C-alpha positions, 0 to 999 in steps of 0.5 A, spaced: 500 500 500 505 504 501 508 503 494 501 505 491 501 512 495 509 513 493 507 512 486 501 517 486 505 522 490 510 521 484 505 522 479 502 528 482 509 531 483 511 530 476 504 534 474 503 539 479 500 544 475 495 539 471 493 536 478 492 543 481 488 545 476 484 539 476 483 539 484 481 547 483 475 545 479 473 540 484 474 544 490 471 550 486 465 545 485 463 543 492 465 550 494 460 554 490 455 548 491 455 550 499 455 557 498 449 557 493 445 553 498 447 557 504 445 564 500 439 560 498 437 558 505 438 565 508 433 567 504 428 561 505 430 562 513 428 569 513 421 568 509 419 562 514 421 566 520 417 572 517 411 567 516 411 564 523 411 570 527 404 572 524 397 569 523 398 567 515 390 567 515 390 574 516 388 580 511 390 587 512 386 593 508 390 600 507 387 606 504 389 608 497 387 613 492 383 612 486 386 611 479 380 611 475 374 616 474 367 613 476 360 615 476 362 622 474 368 622 480 375 624 478 381 619 479 386 621 484 381 621 490 383 619 497 379 613 500 379 614 507 377 607 511 371 608 516 368 604 521 362 602 516 367 599 513 369 595 519 362 593 520 361 591 513 367 586 513 364 582 518 357 583 516 358 581 508 363 575 509 360 571 515 363 565 512 370 567 511 371 572 516 373 569 523 374 576 527 375 583 525 378 589 528 382 596 526 387 601 528 387 608 528 394 612 530 395 618 534 403 620 533 407 624 537 404 624 544 408 625 551 407 620 556 410 621 563 411 618 570 414 623 575 420 626 572 421 621 566 417 622 560 418 619 553 415 621 546 411 615 543 405 614 538 398 611 541 395 606 537 388 604 538 387 597 537 382 591 537 383 585 542 384 581 535 391 585 534 395 580 537 392 574 533 395 578 527 401 582 529 408 580 533 406 583 539 407 578 545 405 580 552 410 581 557 407 582 563 399 584 565 394 583 559 393 586 552 387 590 550 380 586 551 373 587 549 371 590 555 376 596 554 373 597 548 366 597 550 367 602 556 372 606 552 377 605 558 383 609 559 388 603 559 394 603 556 399 597 554 406 600 554 413 597 550 417 594 555 423 598 554 418 604 554 416 602 561 423 601 563 425 608 562 419 611 565 419 606 572 426 603 572 429 609 576 423 609 582 423 601 582 416 601 581 412 596 578 408 599 572 402 594 572 396 598 575 400 605 575 397 611 571 401 615 566 400 622 563 399 622 556 398 629 553 394 631 559 390 624 559 391 619 565 392 612 562 392 606 567 398 601 565 395 594 564 400 591 561 407 591 557 409 587 551 415 585 547 416 584 540 420 580 535 424 586 533 420 588 527 416 593 530 416 601 532 418 601 539 415 608 540 408 604 540 403 604 546 396 600 545 390 603 547 383 601 546 380 603 539 374 606 541 378 610 546 383 613 541 377 615 536 373 619 542 379 622 546 383 625 539 377 626 535 378 621 530 371 621 528 369 615 524 376 615 521 381 609 521 388 607 519 387 600 517 382 594 518 385 587 520 382 581 520 383 573 520 379 568 515 377 561 514 376 557 508 380 560 503 386 555 502 388 556 495 390 562 491 384 562 487 380 562 493 383 568 496 383 572 489 376 571 489 375 573 496 379 580 495 375 581 488 368 581 492 371 585 498 374 590 494 367 590 491 363 591 497 368 597 500 367 600 493 360 601 494 361 604 501 366 609 497 364 610 490 370 607 486 371 602 481 371 595 484 376 594 479 381 599 481 386 596 485 389 603 487 383 605 491 385 600 497 391 596 498 389 589 500 395 585 504 393 578 504 398 574 508 396 567 506 396 569 498 403 572 499 405 566 503 403 561 498 406 565 492 412 566 495 413 559 497 412 557 490 418 562 488 422 559 494 421 552 491 423 554 484 429 558 488 431 552 491 431 548 485 435 553 481 440 553 486 441 545 486 441 545 479 447 551 478 451 548 484 450 541 481 453 543 474 458 547 477 460 540 481 459 536 475 465 541 472 470 538 477 468 531 476 469 532 468 476 535 470 478 529 474 475 524 469 479 528 463 486 528 468 485 520 469 484 519 461 490 523 460 494 519 465 492 513 462 494 515 455 501 517 458 502 511 462 500 506 457 507 504 455 508 503 463 502 499 464 504 494 458 511 493 461 507 492 468 503 487 465 509 484 461 513 482 467 507 479 471 503 485 474 495 483 475 490 488 472 487 489 478 493 492 481 493 497 475 486 498 476 487 499 483 492 504 482 488 509 478 482 509 482 486 510 488 489 516 485 482 519 482 479 518 489 485 521 493 485 528 488 477 528 489 477 527 496 483 532 498 480 537 494 473 536 495 474 536 503 478 543 502 472 546 498 467 543 503 471 547 509 472 553 505 464 553 503 462 552 510 467 557 512 464 562 508 457 561 510 459 562 517 462 568 515 456 570 512 452 568 518 456 573 522 456 579 518 449 578 514 445 573 518 439 577 520 438 583 515 432 586 515 428 591 510 424 597 513 417 597 509 414 603 512 409 600 518 414 594 519 420 591 518 421 585 514 427 580 515 430 578 508 436 574 510 437 570 516 442 564 518 445 563 511 448 556 513 448 549 510 447 543 515 453 539 516 450 533 513 448 536 507 455 538 506 458 531 507 453 528 503 455 533 497 462 531 498 461 524 499 457 524 492 463 528 489 468 522 492 464 517 489 463 520 482 471 521 482 471 514 483 467 512 477 471 518 473 477 514 475 474 507 474 473 507 466 479 510 464 483 504 469 478 499 466 480 501 459 488 501 461 487 494 464 484 491 457 490 493 453 494 487 451 502 488 453 504 488 446 499 494 444 501 498 450 508 497 448 507 500 441 504 506 444 507 512 443 
């Protein structure tokens, strides 16, 4: 066995450049496969995280501007959502709407406790808000239906906001009263989020905010959860019906997509999931073809090696060398090159994905009202990296087998005649 390794070392030493270029093709193939898989996983993991944090069966309605004239009214009108739109959401779609709510906002409110104060936004919400958004109660409770019915002056603070107001006095915020622009609100809870919402938000009952801050019937958006909408076609049909109902309230063309903006998370999820599947397939195809180029390089180098050493193999056979020993020599050389450079490529690929994870492993994009995670944990499972490398080694073995088989099939006389 030692003799075989000495011969392989001698062959590699005599053909350093050729061996390096072949090995580089192998290493580059496995390296690119792992890096591409890691980058793809970064996108897929971000998508899965964003999807898991919110109710997928939820829809959010935002106001917009008309882009078409309708019944004598010009385009460019502002469509302002109102309480009647919230009522009609539940009334018109009992088979598909589970619970509906709305939000209304009062910006730049000074909230104080003792000598400490912060400038935040107050968001009027319904109890179903936590079913849709990534608001997790830390202490106390969230807004409930009784708060809404009685227009109670209660507030749920962001935990960091509560720390600013109460930490210096070592006071438990729950049950305390804070002054918000001259109005006293009792703190009934604090919340943590997933890092993708504005930390300057505090939540109060929707009806309380509308009344105290004179919002009339206006609301910022409508949010509701759905049932029985399991396909993209079903969701598209529901959106058309919903737009038609709201259009009758505000006199705009039901086919005017700009009048209101419908953010359907389930529909978006299914479309994005399909796109992610195509992305995953494309990455594997590109990676495997890159890997194939390395395998072809090994096969070519083995063919050249066999051709150059045909006379040598003929002499070996003439003096009694068994065909199996020649076959074994070429296969071991092929496996050695493939394994060594495949391992180098695997380690380099894993190192780059770990670097991407540390440098860009939690990238978010500001989308206005919220932040969306767009790149998360761009790493590859070690088992997949090892399997890809083993696949490369097996392919390298086959790449060496066929030239070796050709070599041992040549008779000693023909081999000795070879140039």
